[in-house]
N, C-alpha and C positions, 0 to 999 in steps of 0.2 A: 311401325306395327304386327302384335306377334300373329300368325295365321291361327286362327280358331275354327277351323273346318276339322271335323273331326277324323282322324288320321285312323288308316287300320295298318299295326302293327304286324308283320307279317310271319313276325315270330319272335317271343318273349323267352327272355332268360332271367331266372330267378337266382341272387347271389347269396347263398347264408353263412354268411362267421361261422366260424364254432371254434374250440380248443377242449381238449379233455372232456366231454360232455354228448355221450352215447343215447345217455337214455332219451336227455331231452331233444337231441337232433331226432333222435327217432321218431320221437311223437310229432313233433314237427315234419316229418318228411308223410308221416301219413295222413297230416291236411293237406300234403298239395296230390297225395293220390285223390281225396276227393274231392277235387274241384271239379266244377261246371265244366270251368275253359281248360281245355286240353293241349294248346296248339304251345308247350313250353317244355326247356331243360331245366335243368337244376344245376347247380355251380356253386359243390360246398369249397369255400373259401377256410383253408385248416390251418392255424397258425400255429405247427408244431404239436397237433395230437400224437397221442401216441399208437399203435398196431388198431390196438380196439379200434378205432376209429372208423380204419379204412376197411376192416373187417364188417365190422357192423353198415357200412356203406354199400359193402358187394352183398351183403344177406339181403337190403331193402331193392337194391336194383331187382334181386329176383324176388322177391314178396309183395313190390306194389306198383312194377310195371313200367316206374320211373325212368327218364336219362337224366342219369348221375354224374355229371365230372365231375373229381377231387383232385383240388388246387392244394398243394401240399407246402411247406416249406420248413424250414429245419427249426427247432426250438431257438427263439435265442432273447426271452423278455418280449413282453408287449407290442410286436409288431403288425397290428391288425390290417390299420391303413395299406403293409406293405403286400399283403396277400389279398387284401381288398382292391388293390391294382393288377396284377398277376391275374385274378379271377376278371375284371373287367378287361381287360386286352383278351383272355382265353374265350370268354361267353360268344357265343356263335347271335345273338339275337341283337334285332335293331332299338328293339326298347327293353331296359332292364328296373328287375322288379329287386332292392335289396332289402336285406333284412339279419335275423337272427336267429344261428339255429335250436331258441330256446324260444322261436314266438309262433308259437301253433295258429295257421292261417284259418278264418270260414270258409267256409266253402263256395264263396263269392270274393274270394277274394283278389284270386286272378283277373277273373271277368272286372271285376271291376277297376285295378289296375289299368288294365287295356280300355274297357269301354272311356275312362275319362284322362284316357291320351288324347295330350294337347300341343302341336307344334309351337315349342316357344316357351312351353312353362315340365315344373318336374312337378310329382303330388307329394304329398304330406299328411301318414295316411297314421291311423291311429292305433292302441291296443288297449283291452284289458287285462289288467294287473293279478296276478296271482299269484298266492305265498305258495313257499315251495313244498307246506303239506299237505296242499289243497293238490298245487303239480302231481304230487307222488300217487292222487287217489285218479288219477285220468288214465282211461284204460283206451284200449281199441278204438271199443264201438260208442265211446264218448266220442274222440274225435271224428268217427266215420262219419258219424248220423245228426253232427250238430247241435248233441246236448250239451257240448261245451259252453256253446254258444248262449245258451237258454237260462235266465234268471233264476229257474228252478233247479237247475243240478247249481249252479255257483252257490245259491243261499244255503243250501242245504250243507255243501261242505266250506262254508263261512271262505269263501275264495275271494269273491267281491271283496277288495280290496279298497274301494274307495266313490262315494257316491256317486261322483261324477263318471265311473267306468257304464253305469246303467244307464245312460243315453244312448251306449255305442252299442247296446245289443241291440238297438232295433230295424228291423227288418225290411222296413219297407224305404225304397231309393227316395221318393219324396221327400216323407218327413227328414228323415238322415242327411238329404242337399240343404232343405231347410237350417237345418240345426248345423249344419258347416259355415253358413252364411252368418249364423247368429254368436257362434262362439266366437268371444274376447280372446281366443290363444290363437295366436301367433304362427302363420304359417313356414316350417322349419323343414331343411333336410335332416331328418329321421335315422339314426342308422336302423335302428328297427321293424320300418315302413317307410320306404317312400321310394319312388323310380323318376326314372328320367332315359331322353333318349341317349342311344349310345355316344350319337355323333356329341351329345352339348357334354359330358361326361369328357369322353376325349379333347375335348375343344377346350376345357380349363384342366386339363392333367389332369386330371382323378384329386385322387387325397393327399394330403401333404404327409409324406411319412415324416415327416418331422413330429407329427402327431403324435398322444398318447392319451391314455385315460385320465377324466371323460370330455364328455362333447367335442370327442376327434372327428364325429359326424357334421357337424352342423357349419365347421368353417368350407368344411366342399359346398353346403348351401349358400351361404355367403359370394361366395366365387362367379356362383350359377347368376346369382343376382347380377352382382357386377357385372356378367356377358350379357343380358339384358332375358335372364330363362327367370320368367316371373315363377313362383311358389303357386301352387294350387292347393286349398283348403280340402282334406278329405277323413279327417280323424275318428267322424261318425260312417262313414261309408266303405271306405277299408282300413278292415278290421281284426287283428289278429292277436290272440293271447299270449300277453308274455309273462313267461315265469321272474317274479321277482328273487333278487338273493344277494347275499352279501359280499362286497367290494373289499376284500382287506388288501387287493393292491391298488387303493383310492390311495396318490402319492403328491401333499400338498404343495412341493417344488414342480412338479409337472403340470400341475392342475396353474398354476400362476403360467408356467410358460404357454402354452394354450391358451388363453387369454389373450397374452401378447401377441402371439402368434395371429388369434382371429382378429386384434385390433389392430393390426397391421395391412388384412386383407379389406377389413372394413374400410378404413381410411377414417379422416376425418370431415365429420358432419359440414354439409355443404354449406351453411353461415357459415363456420369457420375456415372454411378453406384460403378465403381471400384475405385473410391478417394473416396467419400464416404459412402459407405458400404451401399447403399440403396438397396433394393431387388425391384424385378418385381413388377407392378402391381397385385392388389387385384383383385379374379375371384368369390367374393362371399362377402355377407356382411351382417352381423350379427342384422341388425336390418332391414328384411326384412321378407319374408312368414312366417322363420322360425324364433325363436329369440333365438340370442348364434353360438358359433362355429360350424361349420361343421358338423353336423353327419355322423356317419361311412357308416350311407345308401348311402350317397351323394358323399363318395372319390373316 
C-alpha cells in the first residue's frame, strides 16, 4: 500500500517546455518569481528555439532572481519528449513539477504541489484557458499581484473561455479540495500541469520519445499507473493560466501512432486477458531516458 504520510521535498525543480515563444515564457517566469514557496529551481526544456530565447532567459535571471537553467537541443522537428527527458535527468530537485512555457502559475502553484506531494502518487493539476488576444494584454503587475486569476480581470478581457474554468478561481483550499473530490474528470498526467517524485519518473524511464503531438504526455501517466504510482486530482487546487493557440502541426497520422502506443502501454482490459493471453500494461519504455530494456539496476 502507498505511503500516505506527507513527505517533505527538500528541493523542487520546475521543468518548462518551450519552443520559440519568448513573450509567453517571460510571462510564465514572472509567475514563478511571485510564488509563495521559493525553494525551487526552473529548468527550461527548449526544443530548438533560436537565440532570442537564450537571451531572454539571461535577462530574466537577472530581473527575477530565479535560478534558471536552460537545456537546449537542435531544432529537428517536434522532439518535446526528448528534451523533457534531458531536463528530468539534469533537474536537481527530488520532486519535479512539469509544465509548459505558456502556462502562468498562480502564486500558490508551487506551494500546492509541494503540500500535496505523496509517496506513491503523482499530481494532476488544472488550468484556466486564456485566448491569445486576452493573453496579449497581460501586464507584469497582473501576474505579480495575482489580478490575472480574478474573475473581474478575466471577465473584463473576455478571457474566461469556458464556464467550468470559473470553478478553478476559488481560493479556498477546502472548497477547492471538495471540487477535486466531486469532479468527474479523470486525473491524468497533463503536460501543462503535473508533478511527481523524480525517482518515480526515472523508474518508468521518463517520456517515450516516439510520442509526438498530441497527448504525448498521457502515455507517461499510464506507465506510472502501471508501476503502481496513482494519480491525485488537483485541478481546482494547483492552477495555472494557459494561453490557447492554434495547432498547425497537428498530424492525424502522428495522432494515430500515439494512440496505438498508448494502447500498447495500457494493455488489454483485465476481463479480456484470460481469453486473449494479453499481459498487463507496461511500466517501462525502451525509447525513454535509457534506450533498450530495463537495466538490472532499475528492476
